[in-house]
C-alpha positions in Angstrom: 77.6 135.7 82.0 74.3 136.2 83.6 73.6 137.5 86.9 74.3 135.1 89.9 72.7 135.2 93.3 70.9 132.9 95.8 67.7 134.6 94.7 68.2 133.6 91.0 68.6 135.3 87.8 67.1 138.5 86.8 65.8 139.2 83.3 65.9 143.0 83.9 67.7 145.3 86.4 66.4 148.7 87.2 63.4 150.7 85.7 63.9 154.0 84.3 60.4 155.0 85.1 61.5 155.1 88.8 64.3 157.9 87.9 63.7 161.5 87.9 63.6 163.2 84.3 67.0 164.8 85.2 68.5 161.2 85.6 67.2 159.8 82.3 70.3 160.4 80.1 70.1 159.9 76.5 71.1 156.2 75.4 74.2 156.3 73.2 75.7 153.2 72.0 79.3 152.6 72.8 80.4 149.1 71.9 79.2 145.5 71.4 81.1 142.2 72.0 80.6 138.5 71.9 82.2 135.9 74.3 81.8 132.5 75.6 81.0 131.4 79.2 84.3 130.4 80.8 84.4 128.9 84.2 87.7 130.2 85.4 87.0 133.8 84.3 83.7 133.8 86.1 85.0 132.3 89.3 87.9 134.9 89.1 85.4 137.8 88.8 83.2 136.4 91.5 86.0 136.1 93.8 86.7 139.8 93.3 83.1 140.5 93.8 83.1 138.6 97.2 86.3 140.4 98.4 84.9 143.8 97.4 81.3 143.5 98.9 80.7 140.2 100.8 83.7 140.1 103.1 83.0 143.4 104.6 79.3 142.4 105.0 80.4 139.1 106.6 82.6 140.6 109.0 80.0 143.3 110.1 77.6 140.5 110.9 80.0 138.5 112.8 81.0 141.3 114.9 77.3 141.7 115.9 77.1 137.9 116.6 80.2 138.1 118.8 78.7 141.1 120.8 75.5 139.2 121.2 77.5 136.0 122.1 79.6 137.9 124.7 76.2 139.2 126.4 74.8 135.8 126.5 78.0 134.4 128.3 77.8 137.3 130.7 74.1 136.5 131.5 74.9 132.9 131.9 77.5 133.7 134.5 75.5 136.3 136.4 72.0 134.6 136.2 70.3 131.1 136.3 67.8 131.5 133.3 67.9 129.2 130.5 67.2 131.9 127.7 70.9 133.2 127.7 72.0 129.5 126.9 69.5 129.3 124.1 70.8 132.8 122.9 74.2 131.7 122.8 73.5 128.5 120.8 71.5 130.7 118.3 74.6 133.0 118.0 77.0 130.1 117.4 74.6 128.8 114.7 74.3 132.4 113.1 78.0 133.0 113.2 78.7 129.6 111.6 76.1 130.4 108.8 77.5 133.7 108.2 81.0 132.5 107.6 80.1 129.4 105.5 77.5 131.2 103.4 80.0 132.8 100.9 82.0 129.5 100.5 78.7 127.7 99.9 77.4 130.2 97.3 80.8 130.0 95.4 80.6 126.1 95.4 76.9 126.3 93.9 78.2 128.7 91.2 81.1 126.4 90.3 78.9 123.6 90.0 76.3 125.5 88.0 79.0 126.8 85.6 79.8 123.3 84.4 76.5 123.4 82.4 77.0 126.7 81.1 80.7 126.1 79.9 81.1 127.6 76.3 77.7 129.1 76.1 77.8 132.2 73.7 76.9 135.6 75.0 76.7 139.1 73.5 77.1 142.2 75.6 75.7 145.6 74.2 77.0 148.5 76.0 75.3 151.9 76.1 75.9 155.1 78.2 72.9 154.3 80.2 72.4 150.6 80.1 74.2 147.2 79.3 72.2 144.4 77.5 73.5 140.8 77.9 71.8 138.2 75.6 72.5 134.5 74.8 71.3 131.9 72.6 71.3 128.2 73.5 73.1 126.1 70.9 70.4 123.9 68.8 70.6 120.2 69.7 71.6 117.8 66.8 68.7 116.6 65.1 68.0 113.7 62.7 68.0 114.2 58.7 64.9 116.4 58.1 65.2 116.1 54.2 61.6 114.9 53.9 60.1 117.7 56.0 58.3 120.4 54.2 60.1 123.8 54.0 57.2 125.7 55.6 56.8 123.2 58.4 60.7 123.4 59.0 60.6 127.4 59.0 57.7 127.3 61.5 59.4 124.6 63.8 62.7 126.7 63.6 60.8 129.9 64.6 59.0 128.0 67.6 62.1 126.6 68.9 63.8 129.9 68.8 61.3 131.4 70.8 61.2 128.7 73.3 65.1 128.1 73.6 66.2 131.7 73.7 66.0 133.3 77.1 65.1 136.9 77.5 68.1 139.4 77.5 69.3 141.0 80.6 69.0 144.7 80.7 71.0 146.6 83.4 70.2 150.3 83.7 73.5 152.0 84.7 71.8 155.1 86.0 70.1 153.2 88.5 71.9 153.8 91.9 72.1 150.1 93.0 74.3 149.5 89.9 78.2 149.4 90.5 80.6 148.5 87.7 84.2 147.3 88.6 86.8 147.7 86.1 89.3 144.9 86.3 92.3 144.4 84.1 90.8 141.6 82.2 87.1 142.1 82.9 84.1 144.3 83.8 82.1 143.1 86.8 78.7 144.7 87.2 77.0 144.4 90.7 73.3 145.1 91.3 72.3 145.7 94.8 75.7 144.1 95.9 74.0 140.7 95.3 73.8 140.0 91.7 76.9 139.7 89.6 77.4 140.0 85.7 81.0 139.4 84.4 82.1 140.4 80.8 85.5 139.6 79.8 87.6 142.4 78.2 88.6 140.0 75.5 85.2 140.6 73.8 86.2 144.0 73.0 88.9 145.8 70.9 91.3 147.9 72.9 89.9 151.0 71.5 86.5 149.9 72.5 87.7 149.3 76.1 89.1 152.8 76.4 85.9 154.3 74.9 83.7 152.2 77.5 85.8 153.3 80.4 85.8 157.0 79.3 82.1 157.1 78.7 80.8 154.8 81.7 83.3 156.6 84.2 81.7 160.0 83.3 78.2 158.9 83.6 78.4 156.5 86.6 80.7 158.7 88.6 81.9 157.0 91.9 79.9 153.9 90.9 82.5 153.1 88.3 85.4 151.6 90.4 88.9 151.1 88.8 90.6 148.1 90.5 
């Protein structure tokens, strides 16, 4: 799965040029696996992400809204200005938005996943980065037996360049990246806003253990076992 956020998708996350030389670890290949986009798996991972990061943020904002709303009510009781009433209405609107935004995001994700169901992905995991790539399946075409082979090769190359989206590169030594190790999937969170979900079924058991050992050592507290 590619990263999901209200801001859209990212083709690359993090930049090693912004890191100190001491933080630039040698890139060592760990494992690679292939999987298909699965709506239920992604929604399960997204729910875990929301419970880990979004709920706390929503509660914090809602508490601030409640404090502002209480202050507005006190000003309405003790004064005759219209400003506290406007502020109270704004607080109610903000509180409603903060509470419904996560549900709206999940609904949008569920709708978009219908178009991605079954799309093949490949995840390459290194000690310092994860590369996620995909290739859109080619549409059925009419019989091309009369097409010159050279022209066919050129068309295939052009279609490949146009249809294949760029790979997503997530730099794990970047401080904004967390990795949640769930029993059946890896959930990669960037800026606590972008989410990438890789099912563990893409890897062999020994590869999963190797991934855990290597990344837990390089990421430290940003590697979280659930």
